[in-house]
C-alpha positions in Angstrom: 134.9 130.9 161.2 138.5 131.5 162.4 139.6 135.1 162.9 142.1 137.1 165.0 139.8 138.9 167.1 142.0 138.3 170.2 145.2 139.0 168.4 148.0 141.0 170.0 150.9 143.0 168.5 154.1 143.9 170.4 156.9 146.1 169.2 160.6 146.3 170.1 160.7 149.0 172.7 164.3 148.4 174.1 167.4 146.1 173.8 169.4 144.0 176.2 173.1 143.7 175.5 174.9 140.5 175.2 178.8 141.1 174.9 180.9 138.9 172.8 180.1 135.2 173.5 181.4 132.2 171.6 178.8 131.0 169.1 177.6 127.4 168.8 178.6 125.4 165.7 175.6 123.7 164.7 177.6 120.6 163.7 177.9 121.4 160.0 180.8 124.0 160.6 178.8 126.6 158.7 175.7 127.6 160.7 176.4 129.1 164.1 173.9 130.2 166.8 173.9 132.2 169.9 172.3 132.2 173.4 169.4 134.6 172.5 166.8 133.6 169.8 166.3 137.1 168.2 168.8 139.9 167.7 167.8 143.5 167.2 168.4 145.2 163.7 167.9 148.7 165.1 170.6 151.2 164.2 173.2 151.3 167.0 172.2 147.9 168.3 173.1 145.5 165.3 174.9 142.4 165.8 178.7 142.4 165.6 180.2 139.2 164.4 183.9 138.5 165.1 185.2 135.2 164.0 188.9 134.6 165.1 191.4 135.6 162.4 193.7 138.3 161.0 192.0 141.7 160.4 194.9 143.8 159.0 198.1 142.5 157.3 198.7 140.1 154.6 201.6 137.8 153.8 203.2 139.1 157.1 205.9 136.4 157.2 209.3 136.7 155.6 212.6 134.9 155.9 215.3 136.4 158.1 218.2 137.5 156.0 220.8 137.1 158.7 219.5 134.6 161.4 219.1 130.9 160.9 215.7 129.2 161.2 214.0 132.6 161.9 210.9 134.1 160.3 210.3 137.9 160.4 206.7 138.8 161.2 205.3 142.2 160.1 202.9 144.0 162.4 199.2 142.9 162.1 195.9 143.0 164.0 193.8 139.9 164.7 190.6 139.0 166.5 190.6 136.3 169.3 187.6 135.8 171.5 185.9 138.9 170.1 188.9 141.1 171.2 191.1 143.0 168.7 194.8 142.2 169.3 197.6 144.2 168.0 200.8 142.4 167.3 204.0 144.5 166.6 206.6 143.5 164.3 208.9 140.8 165.6 210.8 137.8 164.8 210.3 134.1 165.6 212.6 131.1 165.6 211.6 127.6 164.8 213.3 124.4 166.1 214.2 121.8 163.4 214.0 118.2 164.1 217.3 116.2 164.5 216.1 113.4 162.3 217.6 113.4 158.8 215.5 113.9 155.7 212.1 114.1 157.1 209.3 116.7 156.5 207.8 118.9 159.3 205.4 121.8 159.3 205.6 124.7 161.9 202.6 126.7 162.3 203.2 130.3 163.3 200.2 131.4 165.3 199.0 134.4 167.4 197.9 133.0 170.7 194.7 134.2 172.4 196.7 136.7 174.5 198.2 138.3 171.4 201.6 136.8 171.7 203.4 135.0 168.7 203.8 131.1 169.1 205.0 128.2 167.1 203.0 124.9 167.0 205.1 122.0 165.6 203.6 119.3 163.4 204.4 115.7 163.6 207.5 114.6 161.7 206.9 112.4 158.7 208.8 109.3 157.8 210.5 110.8 154.7 210.4 114.3 153.0 206.8 114.1 151.9 204.4 116.6 153.3 200.7 116.0 154.1 197.9 118.4 153.8 196.0 116.5 156.5 195.8 118.3 159.9 197.5 116.4 162.7 199.0 113.8 160.3 202.7 113.0 160.1 204.2 115.5 157.9 201.1 117.6 158.0 200.1 120.9 159.5 199.4 120.7 163.2 196.1 121.3 164.9 196.4 124.6 166.7 194.9 125.7 170.1 191.2 126.7 169.8 191.5 130.4 170.1 194.9 130.8 168.3 195.0 132.4 165.0 197.1 130.8 162.2 199.4 133.4 160.6 201.3 131.1 158.3 203.2 127.8 158.0 207.1 127.0 157.7 207.8 123.8 155.8 211.3 122.2 156.2 212.9 118.9 155.2 216.4 119.7 156.4 217.6 119.0 159.8 220.6 121.4 159.5 220.4 124.9 160.8 220.0 127.4 157.9 218.4 130.5 156.7 214.8 130.0 155.7 213.8 130.6 152.2 210.7 132.2 150.8 209.7 128.8 149.2 209.4 127.3 152.7 207.0 130.0 153.9 203.2 129.4 153.1 200.5 132.1 153.6 197.6 131.2 151.4 194.5 132.5 153.1 192.0 129.8 154.0 194.8 127.1 153.8 197.8 128.4 155.8 196.5 131.8 157.1 193.3 132.5 159.0 191.4 135.8 158.1 188.3 136.8 160.3 186.5 137.8 157.2 187.2 134.6 155.1 185.0 133.0 154.4 182.3 135.7 154.5 178.9 135.2 156.2 175.3 136.3 156.3 173.2 137.0 159.4 169.6 136.3 159.9 168.4 138.2 163.2 165.1 136.4 163.6 165.8 133.0 162.1 163.5 131.1 159.6 161.0 129.8 162.1 158.8 126.8 161.1 160.2 126.8 157.6 163.8 126.4 158.6 165.7 123.9 156.4 167.7 122.7 159.5 166.9 123.1 163.2 169.9 125.5 163.8 168.2 128.1 161.4 164.9 128.2 163.5 166.1 131.2 165.4 168.7 133.8 164.8 171.8 132.5 163.2 175.0 133.2 161.2 175.7 131.2 158.1 179.2 131.3 156.6 179.6 131.1 152.7 181.5 127.9 152.9 182.3 125.2 155.4 185.0 126.2 158.0 188.0 123.8 158.1 188.7 121.7 161.1 192.2 123.0 161.9 191.9 123.6 165.7 192.5 121.1 168.4 189.5 118.8 168.7 189.3 118.9 165.6 187.1 122.0 165.5 186.5 124.9 163.2 187.7 128.4 164.1 185.7 130.1 166.9 183.2 132.8 166.0 182.1 135.4 168.6 179.1 137.6 168.5 177.9 140.8 170.3 174.2 141.5 169.9 171.2 143.0 171.5 168.1 141.0 172.2 164.9 143.0 171.8 162.5 143.8 174.7 158.9 143.8 173.6 155.9 145.7 174.8 152.2 145.5 173.9 150.6 147.9 171.4 146.9 148.8 172.2 144.2 149.3 169.6 145.8 147.6 166.6 144.3 145.8 163.6 144.8 144.1 160.3 148.3 142.8 160.7 149.9 141.5 157.3 153.2 139.7 157.6 156.1 140.1 155.1 155.7 137.3 152.5 157.1 136.2 149.3 154.9 137.1 146.2 155.2 135.2 143.0 154.5 136.1 139.5 154.6 134.6 136.1 155.5 136.1 132.7 155.6 134.5 129.3 157.1 134.8 126.0 155.4 133.5 122.9 157.6 131.6 120.5 156.6 129.6 117.2 153.9 127.2 118.2 153.8 127.6 122.0 154.4 129.8 124.9 157.2 129.7 127.4 156.6 130.8 130.9 159.0 132.0 133.6 158.5 132.7 137.3 159.9 135.4 139.6 159.5 136.2 143.3 159.7 139.2 145.3 159.4 140.1 149.0 156.2 142.1 149.9 155.7 144.7 152.6 154.2 143.9 156.0 151.7 146.1 157.4 149.1 146.9 160.3 147.0 149.8 161.7 147.3 151.2 165.1 145.3 154.0 167.0 147.4 156.7 168.6 147.0 159.3 171.2 148.2 162.6 170.0 150.3 161.0 167.0 153.3 163.0 168.2 154.5 161.9 171.7 153.4 158.2 171.2 156.5 155.9 171.8 155.8 154.0 168.7 155.9 157.1 166.6 159.4 157.8 167.7 160.6 154.7 165.9 159.6 155.8 162.4 162.2 154.9 159.8 164.1 152.6 162.2 164.4 148.9 161.8 162.8 147.2 164.5 161.1 143.8 165.4 157.4 143.2 165.5 156.0 140.3 167.3 152.3 139.3 166.3 150.0 136.7 168.2 147.0 135.6 166.2 145.6 134.7 169.7 147.1 136.5 172.7 146.0 133.5 174.9 148.0 131.0 172.9 151.7 130.6 172.2 152.1 130.7 168.3 153.4 133.9 167.0 155.0 135.8 163.9 158.2 137.7 163.9 159.0 140.5 161.4 162.0 142.7 161.3 162.2 145.6 159.1 162.1 149.3 158.6 159.0 151.1 159.9 157.1 153.4 157.5 154.3 155.5 159.2 151.3 157.1 157.5 149.5 159.0 160.2 146.0 160.6 159.8 144.5 163.2 162.2 140.7 163.0 161.6 138.4 165.6 162.9 135.8 163.2 164.5 137.7 160.0 164.8 140.7 158.7 166.7 144.2 159.5 165.5 145.7 156.5 163.7 148.7 155.3 161.8 149.0 152.9 158.9 152.3 151.1 159.5 154.5 149.4 156.8 157.4 147.1 157.4 160.0 146.8 154.8 162.1 143.8 155.4 165.2 142.0 154.1 163.7 138.5 154.9 160.2 137.2 155.2 158.4 137.0 158.4 159.0 133.8 160.5 156.4 131.7 162.3 157.0 130.1 165.7 154.8 127.7 167.8 156.2 128.8 171.1 
């Protein structure tokens, strides 16, 4: 009969910081991973995700009323390589092509050092624009850690004042925001049930595929700062229950038959641990915190289960038995299983 007589429970007792590092695109330009496989969810140690892009300021480009081929740029802030850059109000000139009756797109960007730059697109054969990055008459591919602020589209070679109709600033198409598209974070990953390998361990998933607008072509870079949990063994534990989905069925009776419907909910994880005085135990100090629990069904083997959630403690102080605590773990995601 299989049992967990030799099981072991570990809890997150500390955290190790990884400062902003470039995340790895899994290849689908939507799921991104980092160096460490598990991220802490403890208050004060939660991940900070900073995709490159503007943070404050919208539609910051406008045409100069007095200077030819010049765009006025209002003040804004943006992330590049995990660092918040502040750009003061300024102006920027573009250089028109000398060729008559052709289309060209100039991308106004914030370079990684926080300066304003212009990246010129390829000239088309006529006055037709393209929406394909890097194509003739299309928007240029911009440097990897530049942030696109907007685009200037011109078809006339003669110097002139720019017009509002030549300035394009649609978020997601001409302008990069750090918070568009949005994303979700999974601090422990999906383990053996992951739908793709990149989701096995901790990951960020954007709400939609990031466009390939940077040199490569690649998607905009995303940077993450996070803390990896440090685990220590708990002694005298028993009866671990992982966080899992529970399913229920309800039914509605209609004429001649019954119609059923299903629903799912996330249950609570739990286990029991023996305590010393029940006051100064290190684990007790983590009550009501979100921490990560690591459970090994056999301490001599590699498979384990990760659970991250808020700890609830129910302590008892019996007269003739050892002090103990009934632990509950309330999680946002179900527990994840790993083989090593």
